[in-house]
C-alpha positions in Angstrom: 22.8 -66.8 -34.4 20.2 -65.5 -31.9 18.7 -67.8 -29.5 15.2 -67.2 -28.1 14.3 -68.8 -24.8 11.4 -71.2 -25.1 9.6 -69.2 -22.3 9.5 -66.1 -24.4 8.9 -67.7 -27.8 5.2 -67.7 -27.5 5.1 -64.3 -26.0 6.9 -63.0 -29.1 4.7 -65.0 -31.5 1.4 -64.2 -29.8 1.7 -60.8 -28.0 -1.1 -59.1 -26.2 -2.8 -56.7 -28.5 -4.5 -54.4 -25.9 -4.5 -53.4 -22.3 -7.4 -55.8 -21.5 -5.3 -58.8 -22.6 -2.4 -57.5 -20.6 -4.7 -57.4 -17.5 -6.0 -60.9 -18.2 -2.4 -62.2 -18.4 -1.4 -60.4 -15.2 -4.5 -61.8 -13.3 -3.8 -65.3 -14.5 -0.1 -65.1 -13.5 -1.2 -63.9 -10.1 -3.3 -67.1 -9.9 -0.3 -69.3 -10.6 -0.3 -69.7 -14.4 3.0 -69.5 -16.2 3.3 -66.2 -18.1 4.7 -67.9 -21.2 1.8 -70.4 -21.3 -0.8 -67.6 -21.8 -1.5 -67.0 -25.5 -3.9 -64.6 -27.2 -4.7 -65.4 -30.8 -7.2 -64.7 -33.5 -9.5 -67.6 -34.2 -10.9 -68.5 -37.6 -13.6 -65.8 -37.3 -10.9 -63.2 -36.5 -12.2 -63.1 -32.9 -9.6 -62.8 -30.2 -9.2 -65.9 -28.0 -7.2 -67.0 -25.1 -5.4 -70.3 -24.8 -3.4 -71.8 -21.9 -0.3 -73.8 -22.8 -1.3 -76.7 -25.2 -5.1 -76.3 -24.9 -5.2 -76.6 -21.1 -8.3 -75.6 -19.1 -8.5 -72.6 -16.8 -9.9 -73.6 -13.4 -13.4 -72.2 -12.8 -12.4 -70.2 -9.7 -9.5 -68.7 -11.6 -11.8 -67.7 -14.5 -14.2 -66.1 -12.0 -11.3 -64.2 -10.4 -10.3 -62.8 -13.8 -13.9 -61.8 -14.6 -14.4 -60.2 -11.2 -11.3 -58.0 -11.5 -11.8 -57.2 -15.2 -15.3 -55.8 -14.7 -13.8 -52.9 -12.7 -12.2 -51.7 -15.9 -14.3 -53.0 -18.8 -16.9 -55.5 -19.8 -15.3 -58.5 -21.3 -17.2 -61.7 -21.9 -15.1 -64.9 -21.8 -16.7 -67.9 -23.3 -15.1 -71.3 -22.9 -15.4 -73.9 -25.5 -13.8 -77.4 -25.7 -13.6 -80.2 -28.1 -12.5 -83.8 -27.6 -9.6 -85.0 -29.7 -8.9 -88.8 -29.9 -5.1 -88.3 -29.7 -4.9 -85.4 -27.1 -8.1 -85.6 -25.1 -10.0 -82.5 -24.2 -8.8 -79.2 -25.8 -9.9 -75.9 -24.2 -10.1 -72.4 -25.7 -11.6 -69.1 -24.5 -13.2 -66.6 -26.8 -13.0 -63.0 -25.7 -15.7 -60.5 -26.5 -15.3 -56.8 -25.6 -18.6 -55.2 -24.9 -18.3 -51.4 -24.7 -20.4 -49.7 -22.1 -20.0 -46.2 -23.5 -18.5 -44.5 -26.5 -15.7 -43.3 -24.3 -14.7 -46.8 -23.3 -14.8 -47.9 -27.0 -12.5 -45.0 -27.9 -10.2 -45.9 -25.0 -10.1 -49.5 -26.1 -9.0 -48.5 -29.6 -6.5 -46.0 -28.4 -4.8 -48.6 -26.1 -4.8 -51.2 -28.8 -2.9 -48.9 -31.2 -0.5 -47.7 -28.6 0.4 -51.3 -27.6 1.1 -52.3 -31.2 3.5 -49.4 -31.7 5.5 -50.5 -28.7 6.2 -54.0 -30.1 
């Protein structure tokens, strides 16, 4: 029987789907977040979202760091939302919106996305 380490379980279940998500993950790891705690998922509207561990918040200065370094490569809007749960307290999630600045970037985004999926 195969055993999967807990640290890689979520990375296998929720892999990055494009180069921008890989960049976000790298930047958050550089800020001290545990790689295996960074998850990208589709929300109910099929929009990509980012979650840290079990609904943990991203510190504001870390979020600004990610946005600053991402804007060199693309325009991604990251919108935080939170909800209070009586059992767990505050739950945080971050919706990701890719905003193409040109047709070339939009094509590049699609190309990278397809390439990344083939490598899985």
